[in-house]
N, C-alpha and C positions, 0 to 999 in steps of 0.2 A: 802245154801249159794247157788248163782251163779258164775259162770264161767264169768270177766266182758270181759277179753278179746275175748273168743271163740264167747261169743256174739256180740261185735263190727265186728271183721270182717266175724262172717257167716251169725246173727240170723240177722239180722239189714240191709235190702233190699234197693239198693238202695246209699248204706252209702259207698263214699269211701273208700279205705284198702291202706295205708302205709305201700310199703315192703319198711323197715331200713338197711346200715351197719350192720353186724353185727361185724364185725372183723376193725380197723384201714390199710390200707394199697392198693394198689393204683386200677385203674379200667381199670385192662384183657379187658374183653370182654362187650358189650350193646347188647343184642339178643334179644331185642323188639323195637318198637318205639310205638308211640303212632296212637290210632284206630286199635290198635293188639289186641284178639281175642283172652285168654290167657284158659288153665284150671289149675285145682290145681293141681302143682308138676311142671307146667310148667320152666324150665330156664328160667330167665329173664338179669341174667348177672354176669361175675362170676368176681369175684376182685381178684389178685396174693397177697399175705401175706408172709412174709417170704421166696421166692421163692417156695411158694405153691395155688393150684387153689384153690379157695370158691368158688364151686357155690350156688347164691341164688336163691331161682326157687319160684313159685306166693301161699300163703297160699289156697286162694280161685279162684275163675274159673272171669273170666269177661271180659273187657274191659279197656287196656294200657289206661287213662289216661292223665298221664302226666309221663317224666321219666328226673328225675335232674340231672345225674350224664353224666358223658363223657368218651370215653378211652382215656387212662391215665391220671382222675384225682386222684389227691390223695385225702383218705378221711379219717374219722376219724368214730369209732363205733360209731353206732343210725345217722349215717347220712341219711335223706328220700335222696330216691334213684330211687324210680317206686312209685307210686296211679293209682290204679286198681277201678273198678268202676264196 
């Protein structure tokens, strides 16, 4: 049995990876911009959820291709936030 999420995130080189918001909240800080190189585990952005900071990190190493959120945005869970290639 294959782990398709792992295959999409790590094994298919050249395929962009979308980082989505995990919870509804407000974007407190965006820590990257297009063109920035990131390593797996690097912080990308921080949500404020019920007065708690919730960091979101890069699942893979690569280059930030696009940022779809801005500081102060209200977001829902599962909203596209950062694209890494």
